[in-house]
C-alpha positions as CSV (number, residue, x, y, z in Angstrom):
1,M,-20.2,10.8,13.1
2,N,-22.7,12.2,10.3
3,N,-20.0,11.3,7.2
4,K,-20.4,10.9,3.7
5,I,-17.5,8.0,3.4
6,C,-19.3,6.1,7.0
7,D,-22.6,6.9,4.9
8,M,-21.6,5.1,1.9
9,L,-19.7,2.3,3.8
10,G,-21.6,1.6,6.6
11,I,-19.1,1.9,8.9
12,E,-18.4,4.0,12.5
13,F,-15.1,5.9,11.9
14,P,-14.0,7.2,8.4
15,L,-10.5,5.1,8.8
16,L,-9.3,2.8,6.2
17,A,-6.9,0.7,7.1
18,F,-4.6,-1.2,4.2
19,S,-2.6,-4.1,5.1
20,H,-1.7,-7.5,3.1
21,C,-2.2,-8.6,6.8
22,R,-5.8,-10.6,6.8
23,D,-5.5,-10.2,10.5
24,V,-5.4,-6.3,10.8
25,V,-8.0,-6.2,8.0
26,A,-10.4,-8.2,10.6
27,A,-9.3,-6.3,13.3
28,V,-10.2,-3.1,12.0
29,S,-13.0,-3.6,11.0
30,R,-14.2,-4.8,14.1
31,A,-12.9,-2.1,15.9
32,G,-15.3,0.3,13.9
33,G,-13.1,1.5,10.7
34,M,-12.7,-0.3,7.6
35,G,-10.0,-3.2,7.0
36,I,-8.6,-2.8,2.9
37,F,-6.8,-6.0,2.4
38,G,-4.2,-6.1,-0.1
39,G,-4.4,-8.2,-2.2
40,V,-1.9,-7.7,-5.2
41,N,0.0,-10.2,-4.7
42,C,-3.0,-13.1,-4.9
43,S,-3.8,-15.5,-7.3
44,P,-7.6,-16.0,-7.9
45,E,-7.4,-19.6,-5.5
46,T,-5.0,-17.4,-2.9
47,L,-7.6,-14.6,-3.1
48,E,-10.8,-16.7,-2.2
49,E,-8.7,-18.2,0.3
50,E,-7.9,-14.9,2.4
51,L,-11.4,-13.5,1.9
52,S,-13.1,-16.5,3.1
53,W,-10.9,-16.1,6.4
54,I,-11.9,-12.5,6.7
55,D,-15.7,-13.6,6.0
56,D,-15.4,-15.8,9.2
57,H,-13.5,-12.9,11.8
58,V,-15.0,-10.1,10.5
59,D,-18.1,-10.4,12.4
60,G,-20.1,-9.0,9.9
61,K,-18.2,-5.7,9.5
62,P,-17.8,-4.6,6.4
63,Y,-14.2,-4.6,4.5
64,G,-12.4,-3.6,1.1
65,L,-10.0,-5.0,-1.3
66,D,-7.2,-3.3,-3.3
67,I,-5.2,-4.6,-5.9
68,I,-3.3,-3.5,-9.2
69,V,-4.4,-3.2,-12.3
70,P,-2.0,-0.3,-13.7
71,N,-2.2,1.5,-16.8
72,K,1.1,1.7,-17.9
73,V,3.7,-1.3,-17.6
74,E,6.0,-3.7,-20.5
75,G,3.5,-5.9,-22.4
76,K,0.3,-4.9,-20.6
77,G,-2.8,-7.1,-22.3
78,E,0.0,-9.9,-23.6
79,Q,0.2,-13.6,-22.2
80,P,4.3,-13.7,-22.0
81,D,6.5,-16.9,-21.7
82,H,7.7,-16.7,-18.0
83,D,11.5,-18.1,-19.3
84,A,11.9,-15.2,-21.7
85,V,10.7,-12.8,-19.3
86,L,13.3,-14.5,-16.4
87,A,16.1,-14.8,-19.5
88,S,15.7,-10.9,-20.3
89,I,16.9,-9.4,-16.9
90,P,19.7,-8.3,-17.2
91,G,23.1,-10.4,-15.9
92,E,24.5,-7.2,-14.2
93,L,21.7,-6.0,-12.2
94,K,21.6,-9.5,-10.6
95,Q,25.5,-9.0,-10.2
96,F,24.4,-5.8,-8.4
97,T,22.7,-6.8,-6.2
98,N,24.6,-9.9,-5.5
99,D,27.6,-7.1,-5.1
100,I,25.1,-5.7,-1.7
101,M,24.6,-8.6,-0.3
102,Q,28.2,-10.1,0.0
103,S,29.1,-6.6,0.9
104,H,27.1,-7.5,4.1
105,G,28.0,-10.3,4.6
106,V,25.7,-12.5,2.7
107,D,27.1,-15.2,1.1
108,T,25.1,-15.1,-2.0
109,G,26.7,-18.1,-3.5
110,R,25.1,-20.5,-0.5
111,I,21.4,-18.4,-1.3
112,A,21.5,-18.8,-5.1
113,E,19.4,-21.1,-5.8
114,D,17.0,-20.5,-3.1
115,I,17.2,-16.5,-4.8
116,E,16.1,-18.2,-8.2
117,D,13.2,-20.1,-6.9
118,V,12.2,-17.3,-5.9
119,R,12.2,-15.2,-8.6
120,R,10.9,-18.2,-10.8
121,E,7.6,-17.9,-8.1
122,Q,7.5,-13.7,-8.9
123,V,7.2,-13.8,-12.2
124,A,4.0,-15.2,-12.0
125,F,2.9,-11.6,-10.5
126,T,4.0,-10.2,-13.3
127,D,0.3,-12.0,-14.9
128,N,-1.0,-10.0,-12.1
129,L,0.0,-6.5,-13.1
130,R,-0.6,-7.1,-16.9
131,G,-3.8,-7.4,-16.3
132,G,-4.1,-11.9,-17.3
133,T,-5.7,-11.8,-14.4
134,A,-7.9,-9.5,-13.6
135,D,-11.1,-10.4,-14.6
136,A,-11.0,-13.7,-12.1
137,I,-9.9,-12.0,-9.4
138,L,-12.6,-9.6,-9.8
139,D,-15.0,-12.7,-10.3
140,V,-13.4,-14.0,-7.0
141,A,-13.9,-10.7,-5.4
142,F,-17.3,-10.1,-5.9
143,R,-18.6,-13.8,-4.5
144,H,-17.5,-12.3,-1.4
145,P,-19.4,-9.3,0.8
146,I,-16.5,-6.5,0.2
147,G,-17.9,-3.1,1.1
148,L,-15.3,-1.8,-1.4
149,V,-12.9,-2.4,-4.3
150,A,-9.5,0.3,-4.8
151,N,-7.5,0.0,-8.1
152,A,-4.1,1.6,-6.8
153,L,-2.4,2.6,-10.0
154,G,-4.1,4.3,-12.8
155,V,-7.7,4.7,-13.5
156,P,-9.9,1.2,-12.7
157,P,-10.2,-0.9,-15.9
158,P,-14.0,-1.0,-17.6
159,V,-14.4,-4.2,-16.1
160,M,-13.7,-2.9,-12.3
161,L,-16.6,0.3,-12.1
162,E,-18.9,-1.9,-13.8
163,M,-18.8,-5.2,-11.6
164,G,-18.6,-2.4,-8.5
165,R,-22.1,-0.7,-10.2
166,K,-23.9,-4.2,-10.6
167,H,-22.6,-5.7,-7.0
168,N,-23.9,-1.8,-5.3
169,V,-19.7,-2.0,-4.1
170,P,-18.0,1.8,-4.3
171,V,-14.9,1.6,-6.7
172,A,-11.6,4.0,-5.2
173,A,-9.0,4.4,-7.3
174,L,-5.4,5.6,-5.5
175,V,-4.2,9.3,-7.2
176,G,-0.7,11.5,-6.3
177,A,-2.1,14.5,-8.2
178,K,-4.7,16.8,-8.9
179,E,-5.0,15.8,-12.6
180,H,-5.7,12.3,-11.8
181,A,-8.1,12.9,-9.0
182,M,-10.0,14.8,-12.5
183,S,-9.3,11.6,-14.6
184,Q,-11.1,9.1,-12.0
185,V,-13.8,11.3,-11.3
186,A,-14.5,11.7,-15.0
187,A,-14.1,7.9,-15.7
188,G,-16.8,7.4,-12.9
189,V,-15.5,6.3,-9.5
190,D,-17.2,6.8,-6.1
191,I,-14.1,7.5,-3.8
192,I,-11.0,9.2,-4.4
193,V,-7.6,8.5,-2.0
194,A,-5.7,11.3,-2.5
195,V,-1.9,9.7,-1.8
196,G,0.7,12.6,-0.4
197,G,4.6,12.2,-1.2
198,E,5.1,10.9,2.3
199,A,3.1,8.2,1.9
200,G,5.3,4.2,1.9
201,G,4.5,2.0,-0.8
202,H,3.7,3.8,-4.4
203,T,3.6,7.3,-4.1
204,G,4.0,10.2,-6.1
205,E,5.9,13.9,-5.1
206,I,3.2,16.6,-3.6
207,S,3.1,16.5,0.2
208,T,-0.5,15.7,1.6
209,L,-0.7,18.9,3.2
210,V,-1.2,20.7,-0.6
211,L,-2.8,17.8,-2.2
212,I,-5.6,17.1,-0.2
213,P,-7.0,21.0,-0.3
214,E,-6.2,20.9,-4.3
215,I,-7.8,18.3,-4.9
216,C,-11.0,18.8,-2.8
217,N,-10.8,22.2,-4.3
218,A,-10.9,21.3,-8.0
219,L,-14.0,18.9,-7.2
220,A,-15.7,21.6,-5.9
221,A,-15.1,24.0,-8.6
222,I,-17.1,21.4,-10.9
223,G,-19.9,21.0,-8.0
224,D,-18.4,17.2,-8.3
225,E,-19.4,15.3,-4.4
226,T,-16.7,12.7,-5.1
227,P,-15.0,12.4,-1.3
228,V,-11.9,12.3,-1.0
229,L,-9.9,10.1,1.2
230,A,-6.5,11.1,2.6
231,A,-3.7,8.9,2.7
232,G,0.0,9.5,2.8
233,G,2.2,10.1,6.9
234,I,-0.8,9.9,8.5
235,A,-0.7,8.0,11.7
236,T,-2.7,10.0,14.2
237,G,-5.9,10.9,14.9
238,T,-5.0,14.3,14.8
239,Q,-3.2,14.5,11.2
240,M,-6.6,13.0,10.5
241,A,-8.9,15.5,11.8
242,A,-5.8,18.3,10.2
243,T,-7.0,16.7,6.3
244,M,-11.0,16.7,7.1
245,A,-10.8,20.5,7.8
246,M,-9.0,21.0,4.7
247,G,-11.9,19.0,2.7
248,A,-11.3,15.1,3.4
249,S,-14.4,13.0,4.1
250,G,-11.3,10.7,6.4
251,A,-8.3,8.7,6.4
252,W,-6.6,6.1,4.3
253,C,-3.4,4.7,6.1
254,G,-1.0,1.6,5.5
255,S,1.9,2.4,7.5
256,V,0.7,2.7,10.9
257,W,-0.5,-0.5,11.1
258,L,2.9,-2.2,9.9
259,T,4.2,-2.3,13.3
260,T,0.9,-3.6,15.2
261,A,1.3,-7.4,16.8
262,E,-1.1,-8.4,14.4
263,A,0.8,-7.6,11.5
264,E,3.2,-9.8,9.9
265,T,6.1,-7.7,9.2
266,N,9.4,-9.0,9.8
267,P,10.0,-8.4,13.4
268,V,13.6,-7.2,12.8
269,V,12.3,-4.9,10.1
270,K,9.4,-4.0,13.2
271,E,11.8,-3.0,15.7
272,K,13.4,-0.9,13.1
273,M,10.4,1.1,12.2
274,L,9.5,1.6,16.1
275,S,12.9,3.5,16.5
276,A,12.8,5.1,13.0
277,S,12.3,9.0,12.4
278,S,10.6,10.7,9.8
279,R,13.7,10.9,7.8
280,D,14.9,7.2,7.4
281,T,12.6,6.9,4.8
282,V,14.1,7.1,0.9
283,R,11.3,7.1,-2.3
284,A,13.1,5.3,-4.9
285,R,12.5,3.5,-8.1
286,S,14.9,0.4,-7.2
287,R,12.1,-2.1,-5.8
288,T,9.0,-2.2,-8.3
289,G,10.4,-0.1,-11.2
290,K,7.9,3.0,-10.1
291,P,8.6,5.5,-7.2
292,S,7.9,3.5,-3.7
293,R,9.1,4.9,-0.5
294,Q,10.6,2.5,2.1
295,L,12.6,2.4,5.2
296,R,16.0,3.3,4.7
297,S,18.6,0.8,4.9
298,P,22.1,-0.2,3.1
299,W,20.2,-2.0,0.9
300,T,18.1,1.5,-0.8
301,D,21.4,3.5,-0.3
302,A,23.5,1.1,-2.5
303,W,20.7,1.5,-5.6
304,E,20.5,5.4,-4.7
305,A,24.2,5.5,-4.8
306,E,25.5,7.3,-8.4
307,D,27.4,4.2,-9.9
308,A,23.7,2.3,-9.0
309,P,22.0,0.9,-12.1
310,S,19.2,2.3,-13.6
311,A,16.0,0.2,-12.1
312,L,14.0,-1.8,-15.3
313,P,10.3,-0.7,-15.8
314,M,7.5,-2.2,-13.9
315,P,7.0,-5.1,-13.5
316,L,10.7,-6.2,-14.4
317,Q,11.9,-4.2,-11.5
318,S,10.3,-6.6,-9.2
319,L,12.2,-9.5,-10.6
320,V,15.5,-8.3,-10.1
321,A,14.4,-7.2,-6.4
322,E,11.8,-8.8,-5.1
323,P,13.5,-12.2,-4.6
324,P,16.8,-11.1,-3.0
325,L,15.0,-9.1,-0.4
326,R,12.9,-11.9,0.5
327,V,15.4,-14.1,1.0
328,I,17.5,-11.6,2.8
329,D,14.1,-11.3,5.0
330,K,14.0,-14.8,5.8
331,L,17.5,-14.6,7.0
332,S,17.6,-11.4,8.7
333,Q,15.3,-13.5,11.3
334,G,18.3,-16.1,12.0
335,D,21.6,-15.2,13.0
336,N,23.3,-13.3,10.3
337,Q,23.7,-9.4,11.1
338,G,24.4,-8.5,7.3
339,A,20.9,-9.8,6.5
340,K,19.7,-7.8,9.1
341,D,21.3,-4.6,8.1
342,L,19.9,-5.3,4.7
343,A,16.2,-5.8,5.6
344,T,13.9,-3.3,4.8
345,Y,10.0,-2.5,3.5
346,W,7.8,-0.2,2.0
347,V,6.5,2.7,5.2
348,G,5.9,6.4,4.9
349,Q,7.6,9.1,7.0
350,G,5.0,8.7,9.0
351,V,6.7,6.0,10.9
352,G,8.4,9.1,13.1
353,L,5.2,8.9,14.9
354,M,4.9,5.1,15.7
355,N,6.9,4.3,18.4
356,E,4.8,1.7,20.4
357,Q,3.6,-1.2,19.4
358,M,-0.2,-1.6,19.8
359,T,-2.9,-3.9,18.6
360,A,-4.6,-2.9,15.3
361,G,-7.8,-2.0,17.6
362,Q,-5.5,-0.2,19.8
363,V,-4.4,1.6,17.1
364,V,-8.3,3.1,16.0
365,Q,-9.3,4.0,19.5
366,G,-6.6,5.7,19.7
367,F,-7.2,7.2,16.2
368,K,-10.3,8.0,17.6
369,E,-9.2,10.1,20.9
370,D,-6.9,11.8,19.1
371,F,-9.8,12.9,16.2
372,I,-11.5,14.2,19.4
373,T,-8.9,15.9,21.1
374,A,-7.9,17.8,17.7
375,Y,-12.0,19.3,17.2
376,E,-11.7,20.0,21.1
377,R,-8.6,22.2,20.3
378,L,-10.3,23.7,16.9
379,A,-13.6,24.7,18.9
380,T,-11.7,25.8,21.8
381,N,-9.9,28.5,19.5
382,L,-13.2,29.5,18.1
383,G,-14.3,29.9,21.5
384,E,-17.2,27.4,21.3
């Protein structure tokens, strides 16, 4: 394609696939798009393992890395005492999660130790969010042939921008508002990922249909040519074509890969997604402390109730919610019906278009075919 993103990244088709699953990343890159590995939960050691595997399975095709180094978190830059962090979690919030599980037949007494074990493991993740491991993560990343590095929350730290320039690797940043895009451009990022409110995971409130032209028009007004990738609710090539007609140079998708054959998504949750409609998601702070869109379940309903406690700031809320959710996820794959009901995961409103399980390669091919169909439809309307 005659396309700025394809030229910049050395790919065939301007479809970027964010996934925590390395199999999806490799499959999309092999199919002509670009897989982006979500390394937010990785230590430097585990990131080395994951990227080495991708190197061996991507057939020499470009792939990228997405990490989180947010600008605003509690205790950013500090090296906290993990025991003190765990002790700071209010007991009433832990009890609230226990009450949710018990009301759905999940015996919290039997799994209390499992939850606390996960909580002790999870507390190390707060070091990543505070930026304590950012330099080490980036050192690992740039030892591999990554073709892009993205920061998911806020302006990329100077070290990321500097290392990107040094290694000739484009740096991308995710934004949910025009003013954030302008700040990213001023900071020197190479690619803007404009994420509409329909997206899964962390997202703002502005719809993709409005956000894309708003950002593209604002950049054009100042003569800036930073390419924009559209994200948020995009699950088909026709949607991708629509956003490119509005000025985007390609698409960044995450949710659509969650139901692929390669995805590591909990099979119970995967089946829920395949049967869900676009109304079966909720945008809430209850999982991480920042607004994120998730598949609706009795778990999310409980946190949205009027008498529910307020979420803690990021990253402390993750220590409240993630440990019980991980145990629920595991139990749901057995015979625990209550856990099956409660199980949830991040997903965007595009879930309503994800009705059939396919391989990641088939999804990429479907995007290509739908994309061509959309442009032929436009050409017909123009009488061409």
